[in-house]
N, C-alpha and C positions, 0 to 999 in steps of 0.2 A: 566110478569116475567118468566112464563113457556116457552114462545116462545124465550125469550132472552137466557134462559139456554140451550134450544135446539140448538140455533145458536152457542153459545159458544162451546158446545160439538162437533158440526160439524166442527167448525173452528179449534178446537184443534186437531181433527183427521186429518184435511187437512194439517195443518202446521207441525204436528208431523211426517208426511211422508216425510219431506224434506230430512233428512239424517237418514233413519231408516232401520232396517233389515226387510225383508219380514215376519219374524216370529214375531207376535205381542207380544209374551211373553218375547222377548229379547230386547225391546227398550222402552224408555220413551219419551213421547211427550214433545218437547221443549216448545210448546205453553202452554200445561197444566201445566208443571213445573213452568213456569214464572207466570201463572195465580194463581197457588196455593200459591206461595211465596208472591204475591202481595195482594191477597184477604184473605188468612188465617189469617195473622196478623191483618187485619182490623176487621174480625169477632171476633177475640179474644179480641181486644182492646175495641170493642163496649160495652160489658157488664161492663167493667171497667169504661168506659165513663158514662154509665147510673148510676152506683153507685156513681161516683164522682159528677155527676150533681145533684143527689138526695141530697147528703150531702151539696153541695154548696147552692142549692135552699132552704134547711131548714135553713141554716145560714142567707141567705138573708132575708127570711120571718120572722125570729125571731128578727132581729135587730130593725125594727120600733115598733113591738109590745112589745119587751123588754123595749125599751125606754119609751113607753107610760105607761107600768106597773111600771117602776121605778119612773116616774113622779107622778103617783097616790100615791105611798108610800110617796114621798116628800110632796105632798099635804095633805095627811092624817097626817103626822107628824106636819105640820104647823097648823092643826086644833086641836091639843091637847093643853089643858090648864093644864100645870104641875105646881103644888104648893107643898109647903112642907108637906101638909097634904094628898095629893093624886093627881089624874089626872081626868080631865073632858074632855070628848070627845064630840065634837059638829060636827055631820056628816050631810051633805045634804041628801035629800031624794034619790038622784041618787046613793048613795053609798050602797043602799040595795043590798042584794044578790039575789034578785028575777031575773029570766031570762029576757033577753032583748026581745023586740018585734020581731026582725028579727029572723026567724027560723034557719038561718045559723049562728047567732051570738053566742057569747060566754057568759057563765055565769061567774059572777065576785063575789069574796068573799074577806072579809077583817077580820082582827083580831088584837086586841090590848090586850096584856097581859104582865105580868111580866115574864121575861125569866125563864122558868122552874117552874112558879108559877101559880097564879090565873088569870082567864080570866077576862078582864076588859070590853071589848066590842067586838062585831062581832061574827063570826062563830067559834064554838069549834072544827070543824072537821079537822082543819089544821094538817098536819103531823108534828112531832117533828123535831127540828133542827138536822142535821146530827151529828152523834157521832164524837167528837173531834173538832166540830166547836167552835171557841173561843167565849166566852160570854162577849165580851167587845164592847162598842159602836164603830161604824164605818160607812162606806159608805153603800149605798144600794147594796145588793147582789141578785143574781138570782139562782134558782134551780128548778128542776122538782119534781113533787110529785103526789099523788092521793088524791082526795077529793070526797067522796061518790061514789067511783068506777070509776071516770073519771080522765084522765090524765090532769094535770094542770101545768101551769107555775107560779111560785111563786117568787115575789120580796119581800124582807124583809130588815129591818134595826133595829139595836139596838141603843136606845137613853138612856141617863142616867136618872134615877129616883132619885130625891133629898131626898126622904123620905125612900129609901130602897137601900141596897147595890147592889141589882140586877137591871140590866137595863131593860127598857121597850122593848118588841119585837113587832114591827109593821109589819104586813104582808098583802100583797094584792095578790090574785091569780085569774087566769082566765083559762077557758078551751082553747083547742088548735084548735078548728074547723076552725077559720078564718086563723090561721097560716098555717094549713095543706092545706086549699083551695088555699092560695097564693102560697105555695110551689108547689102544683099540677099544677097551671097555669104556673109557671116558668118552671117546668120540661116539660110540654106539649109544651111550646113555644120553648124549646131547642131541644127536642127529635123528635117532629113531622117533622121538616125539615130534620132530619137525615134519616128518613124513605124514603124520596124522594132523598136525596143526595146519599145514598148507592147504590140503583139501577142505578142512574146516573153515579156513580163512576165505577160500573161494566161495563156499556156500554162504558164509555170512555176508560177503560182499554182494553176492547175487541177491540175497534177501534184502540187504540194505538199499541197493539200487532199485529193486522192485518197489520197495516202500517209498523211497525218496522220489521216484519218477511218477508215482501214482497221481500227484496233482497235475502233471503235464497231460496225462491221459484224460483226466477229467476236463481240463481246459480244452483239449482237442474235441472231446465229445460235445462240450457246450458250443463250440464254433460250428461243428458239423450239424448240430440240431437246429441251427438258425434257418429261417426262410431266406431264399435268395434275395428278397427285397429288403431284408432287415439289415440296415446299416447303422443301427444304434450302437453306442459304445459298449464294450465288454466290461462288466463290473470287475474292478481290480481287487475287491474284497475276497480273501481266500486264495489269491494268486501268490505263489512263492515269490519272495523278495527278489531272487535272481532273475525271474521272468517278468517282473512287474514293469521295468523299463520297456521291454519288448511289447507288452500289452498296451502300455500308454502310447507308444509310437504307432502301434497298429490302430488304436482308437483315433489318433490324430490323422492318420492316413484315411480312415473311413470317413472322418468328418470332412476332409478335403474332397473326397470322392462324392459325398453327399452334396456338398456345395457345388461341385462341378456339374453333377447331374441336374440339380435345380436350375443352375445357370443355363444349361443346355435346353431344359424344358421351357424356360422363359424365352430363350432365343428362338426356339422352334415356334412357340406361340406368337411372339412378336413378328417373326418372319412370315408366318402364315397370314397374320392380319395385314401386314404391309403388302404382301403379294396379292391379297384378295382385292384390295382397292383398285390398283391399276388394271387388273384383269377384268374386274366388273365394268370399269369405265371403258375398257377396250371392247368388251362385248356390246355395250350400249351404243358406242360409236359405230361398230360394224352393223348393228341392226338399223340404225338411222341411215347409214350409207345405202343399205339395201332398199330402203323405202324411198330414197331420193330419185327423182327423174331428171332433175336439172343437172347437166354435166358439171357446171361450175360448182354447185353445192356439193355434188358427189366428190369432186376433186378435193374440196376443202375438208370433207369428212375423211377422205383417204389420207390427207396430210396429217390430220389429227391422229388417225390410227397409227401412222408411221411414227409420229412423235411419241405416242403412248407406248408403242412397241420398243422404241429406243430407250425410254425411261425404264420399262420393265426389264429389258436386256441388261441395262446398266446396273439395276438393282440386283439381278440374279448374278451378274459377274462379281459384284462386290460381296454378295453373300458367299460365293464360292471362295473369294479371296480371304474373307474372314474365317471361313471354315478351314481353309488350308493353313492359315496362321495359327489357329487354335489346335490343329491336329499335332500328333507326335511327329513333327517334321524331321526329327533326328533319324527316323527310320527311312526317310526318303531323301532328305537333303543333308549333305555333309558340310560342316563349317569349314571355311578356308580363309586364308589371308589374302587381302587385296587392297588396292589403293582406292579409298573412298572418293577421292576427287575424280579419278578416271571414270568411275561408275556414274557419278553425278553429272559429269560433263556429257557423257553419252546419252543419258536419259533426257537431259535438257534439250539436246539437239533433236530428239524425237518429237518434242512438243513445239518446235519452232513454227511449223506449218499451221498447227492449230491456233497458236497465239497470233500469227499474222492474219489468219482468217477473221479473227475478232478485233484486229487492230490494236493488239497489246504488244508492248515492247518487252520481250523476254530476254533477260541477260543472265550471264554467268560470271561469277567472281571466284577465281581459284585461290588456293592457299600457297604460301611461300615454301612449304616443305611437303615431304611425302606423308600422306595420311593413311598409314597402314592400320587396318582394323581386321578383326576376325569375325566372320559371320557367314550368312547364307545370301549370296548375291541375288538370287531369285526373289526372296522375301523382301530384301532391301529395295529392290527395283520396284516392287509393288507399293512399298511404303512411300517412296519418293514420287511415284506416279500419282498417288492419291493426293499428296501435298500440292503438286503442281496443278493437278486437275481442279482442286478446290480453289487455288489462287486464281487461275484463269477464269473459272466459272463465276466467281464473285467479284472480279475486277471489271469495272466498266470499260467500254471501248475508249481507246486512247490512254489507258492506264499502263502501269509498269509492274512487272513481276521479275524478281531477282532470286536466282539460286546461288547460294554463297557457301564456300567451304573455308573453315578456319582450323588452325591447328596450334595447340599449346600442350598442356598436360593431357588434354582430351581432344578427340576429333569431333568437330562441330559441323553440323549440316543445317543450313538455314534456307527457308523459302519465305520471301517477303513480298507483299503486294500492297497497293495503295487503294484497296477497295473500302467498303464501308466499315470493316473491322468487326470485332466481336465485343459486346458489352462485358464488363468485368464480372457481372453476375452469371454470365453464361459460359465463361472460359473453362470451368470444370465440367459443366454438364454436356458440353459438345462432344465429350469423349464417351458419352453414353450412347448405346445403340439406338438408332432411329430418332434421336433427338435432333431437332432443327431449330435454329434461332428464329423467333417470330419476327415478322416484318420484312422478310426477304422474299422477293418474287422470283428467285432462281430455283429451278427444279433440282431436287437432290433426294438422296435416300437416307441420309443421316448415318451412313456407315463408313464414310471415308476416314474421319479422325479415329473412330474406334479401331479400324484396321491398323492405322499408324501406331496407335497406342499398343496394340497387341504385339505387333512385330518388334517395336522398341523394347518392350518388356522381355521378349525372348532373347534379345541381344544385350540385356543389362544396360540399356540406354534410357535416357529420360527425355520426355517431350514437354515443352513449355510453349505457351502461347502468350505473346506480348504485343503491344502496339508497335507499329513500324518505327524505323529510325527517325522519321520526320513527325512523329506524334499521331499519325493516322494510318489506317490499314491494319494489317495483321502480319506478324512475323512468327513463324513456327520454327522453334529451335530444337533440334535433336542432338543430344550430346552422347558420344560413344566413348567407352574406355579404349585407349590406344594399345596396340600390341606392344608388350614389354613393360607396360605400366603396372603398378601394384594392383589396380582394379581391373580385373579381367572379366569377360562375359561369363558370368557364373553358369547360366543355364546351358549355354552351348558347350562350355568346358566340361561340365558334368555329363552331358549327354553324348559327347563325342569322345 
């Protein structure tokens, strides 16, 4: 048994490593878990089985001896000579209460008396009838009692006495040694095989679990043998039915990971291309400036270098914003509840000076109620900064830009301008990275609206571009789920 237990422990450790974390404090052995749930109930039921077996064995052992004891009472009643003047008892010598010759045998006792009255024949040590027992003639009954300090089984019967109103009480008793010996033999015959069956059951369970968990080990080996760059789906053929949903979900996760890696690779390629152009132009302008001897022309070249530097810095800043929006921000930023109108008003005030410098009327329209949303204020600040920056950039001098907050079932943030607007065919494409509408003479990186879209998705918000309220310009509408509504920010709720 000790060696079997050691094998079970080693096997549990082996199969527990199929899908486990390297840190042993953070995983449970599947083998050990199944073994516990199979063997623990067996060990709990075993004492109950022993108690039930003991009870049943005593009942089985009592039946033949109780019948024999009742027959002796009937025999004793048949040997009574009842007359109107009294009763005569004619007993054979075997009815004596002397012990039997067999040392494991039982002592027998008998008694004949008037119920609750005088002893007529037999042993006087019999216990009295139970309180409340009817004193009327009837069939043979059985009860337990003590005679001379020994536990006995008593059979008794009440028969009528013609000379007295009280019935005769005839009792026969015997000790319980033979009953207990028979019950012990029955219990031994039942329980001894269980001592062999339980270890056998443990071994069979061990073998069954070893065989049953073998597909998991093979699946583990298939996963471990893959190259680090292999993100292809794991074939579900041959996978156990219970593990198949896990493998399917794992394949879906690998597919999403592959798509994210491809998107990152495309983004890196596009970003490198976009950064190469301004840096190349900046180098050419610097070389031209070095060749100039005219101070006026040199100053013009330096101004162009400064403008190119600003554009490159702006692009780098937006690339960093997009990277921060795409990163696992839940590890750095924590979602919190705040008033969207208060945040939008503060950001709008930061852009007043820039709008006035360009001769643009920048206004703000608040909501009539509190707009409580749940999100990351830092990311939402970047989103609104990009919307206002685009609006001011593409609105001509003397134009108007309005930041508006509205509240109903959802919290809505709007940024509206009266610039040239976006053609219908380009309203979806402007959310693509580095895409810019043709025909505009305004410098831009094509990253502002993709940043807005990325941050909105993280907050379960939607972004829509429509014409302005007066039929011209552009109105960017961002709709947020409100705190307490049925639609909550799914991503942030899951991640925080």
